[in-house]
N, C-alpha and C positions, 0 to 999 in steps of 0.2 A: 531678589537675589536667587542664585542657583547654587545648589549643593549636590555634589556627585560622589558616589562611593562605588568601589569595585574591588573584589578579591581578584587580583590580577593574574595570579599563578606565574606571571612574568617569565623568568628564564626557564622554568620547568615546562613551558608550553611547547608543543611541536610547532615548527614553522614560526619560531619566536620573532625573528626579524620582520617578517611580513606582517604579523599581527601587531607588533609594536608600531609600525608605520600606520596601519589602519586605525589603531587606537589614537595616535597623535592627530590624525586627520579628523577623527570624530570629535575629539576634545576641542580642537581648533575651531570647529564649526559651532559647537554648543557654548563654548566660553564660560564654564562654571566659575563662580566666584571662589568657592571652596571645593577642594578635591581631596578625598581620602582613599589611599590604596593599601590593601592588605596583601600579604605574600609578595611584597616588593623586594626583590632579591638582587644579589650580586655574586659573582664567582669568588670563592674564598682566596684564590691565588692570582686574581687579576691585578694589574698595575694600580697603585694608589693615585688618587687625583690630588694635585697641588692645592694649597689653600687659595692661591690666586684664582685658579679655574673655578673652584667652588664658589667663591665670593662673586665672581663674574656671572655665574649661572643663577644667582638669586638665593643661594643657600644661606640659611642661618642655623647655627648650632643650637641644640636642645639639651639642657642638662638632664642627667639621669637622677631620679629621686630614689634613694635607697630606703631600706626598712626604717632606719632612724630619721628619715626625712631630711637627710643631708644631701645637698647636690654634689655629685662627683662627676668627673669627666667621662664621657663615653669612650670606650676603648676600641670599638669596631670602626676602622677607617673606611672611608668611602672610596670605592674602586671604579675603574674605568667603565666597566659594563653595568654599573649600578642602574637598575631600572628607572628609578626616579630621576637620577642625574640625566640620563639620556632623554627623558621626556621634557625636563626643564630646559635643557639646551635647545632641543628642537622647537619647542613652543616659543622660546625667546627669539629664535632666528626667524620665526613667522610673525613677529610683532606682537606676541602674546606673552609678556613676561609674568612670571609668578615668583613670589617668595616661597621657599620650600625647605623642608627638613626631612630627615630620614633617621631611623634607628634600626639596628639589628637586634632581633630577639632571640635567635637560636640558629643552629645549623639545620638546614633543610635538605633532604634527599642526599645527605652525606657530602655535599659539595658546594652548597650555597650559604651565604649569610642571608637568612630570611628575616625580613622585618616589615616595617610599614612606613608610609610616607604621607605627608600632608602638604598641600599647596594652597596658597592664598593670593588673590588679586589685591587684597588690602594689606598695608603694612601690619606686621605682627607686633602686638604689644608685649606678649609674653608667651612662653611655651614650656611644656614639661613632658616628661615621659616617666612611666612608673610601671611596676609589675602588677599584673592581675593574679598571678599564681604565687603560691607560697614558695615554690621552687624558682630559683634564679639561675639554674643550671643551663648554660648556653648549649650544651650537648644534648639536652632533653628536648625532643621535638614537641612536647606538650607545654613548654614554657610559653607564657603569654605576657605581652605588654600592652599598654595603651599609650597613645600619643595625643597631646592636646595643645591647642593654641587659642589665643584670644585676640580679637580685632575690635576696632571701633567702627561701628556702622553709623548711619545718619541719625539713629535713635538711641543707641546704647552700646555698651561693651558686651559683645556676644562671644561665646566660647564654643569650640567644636572639639570633640574627642573621637579619635579614630580607634576602633577596637576590633579585635579578632578573638572572640570568646571561645572557651572550651565547651565540651558537651555537657548535657545535664547530669549524666551519671559518670563520674570519674573519681579518681583518688582525691583530686582537688576539684570539687564539683562546681558547676555553673553558679550555684547560689553563693558560694564562698567568694568566687571571683567577682560577682555582682556587688557584694558588700564592700570589697576592697575598692572597687570602682567608685561607688557612692561616697566613700570616705574621702577620696581625692577630689571629687567633684563639688563637695559641699561649699568650699570657699568661692568657687566660680558661680554658684547659684545665687550668691549674694550680690553679684555685679549685674547680671542680666540673664537672658536666655542661654541655655546650654543645649547643644545639639549632639546627640550620640549617633555616630555613623559608622557602619561597617558590617562585618560578617559576624553574626551572633550565634551561628550554629544551633539555632533553636527555631524549628518550623512553627509558623503561625498556627497551624492546625493541630499541633501537639498540646493537648489540654493538660493543665496542671504542671507545666514545665517552665522553661525560661521565658518564653513569650508572655505567658500569664503573669509570671513574677514581675517582669518589668512594668506591664500595664497596671498591675495591682499596687505598684510602688508610686503610681501617679504619672508616669511618663506617657506621653501621647504619641501614638503611631501616626506619623504624618501621612502614610498611605490611606488610612481611614479618614483623615481630615481633608484630604485633597478634593478639590472641586472637579478635577479631571484626573482620571487614572486608567491604567490598563489592568491586565491580569495580576501584575505584581510578582509573578514567578521569576525567581532569580537563579534557581538550579533546576535544570530540566530532568535530571536522572541521577544515577549513582556516580559519585565522584570520590576522590581521595578523602578518607576520614568517614565516609558513609557507606562503604562497600559491604559492611557486615550488618547493615540495618534492614536488610530485606528489600523487597521491591519498592522503588521510589519512582513516582511518575511526575514529580514536579513539586518544588518547595519554595516558599518565600522565607528566606533566612537572612537576607541582607536588608537592613533597615536604615531609615533616618528617623530618630526619635527626638521629640521636643520635650524639654524639661517640664516638670509639673506646674500647673497653673498657680500664679500668685496674684495677690491683689494689686501689686505695683507694676505688673508686667506691661510692656508695650503690646497692644493687640496685634496678632499676626494672622494673616490669611494664607492658607496653603493653597496655592493656585493649581498645582499639578504634581503628580508623581508618576514617572514613566520609566520603564525598563529600557535600557540601551544596550547595544552590543549583544543582541539576542538573535541575530540573523534576519530579523524583520526590520528593526530600527538599528542600523549599523551592523557591520559584520561581527561574528562571534570571535572574541580575542582571548577568552579564558574559559575555564570550566564553570565559572559563575557568569551571570549577567550583571550589568551595572544598574544603579538606580540614580535617577536625576530628579531632585525635588526643587520646585520653584515656589518662593513665597514673597509676600509683600507685607510691610508694616501698614496697618490701617490708621 
């Protein structure tokens, strides 16, 4: 199986339409089974898409889980220029249909509904979205959500959670967001493997911060497990959110994590971990590079 993640930057990218086409061509060539996109946006004033069109594109709705654990309807409508919708429609037209969902988390750059999307080649058994931050303020650019789905593979029910974490030192710090994430994931861990995929805003070289917290919690960095890998660098230099961090020559902050080992788990072999859309392997389409992880059940 193949799992892919990218902080897409989407509509905020210069030459967006050209990069969108390059991205779709690259994904059509790689055919990942699971795909997670962060900063997947739409214009707040674009035309709404009809329910009929959404269904035809492979869309499935995902309930929002509130503080009291009650599922409520998502209020952000999907619009014509939605990044994920455009990808789903184009891939389907190329004979590569996906089931997909999207959620808006906040207003980005003052003009976008900024959120995240997940795609699956497998039928989806269940899906959920929930807040990682204590704040649920849609106008606050630091509001964070996670988006998860479960599928049935040939061996088990596997779950995947797309995240875009905050920074280590914030009013609502990384450690608090991590604890909220774990609370929501515990029921999924009882069913099978859980994969955490996305932008963690935590460099692997930063000691005693988010990366170490995740590893010390028992989660496995599939980059380290991979039989074949490249440099792993997913951010080449200073980008939005990191411009006050001093000189940055390259970071690994986008990951695919595998849940802690259990006695009952199906053995998994991580075959490879490769960076895509970095100008060497496929064109650069975002201020992040993507990560493609391939694994097999043993």
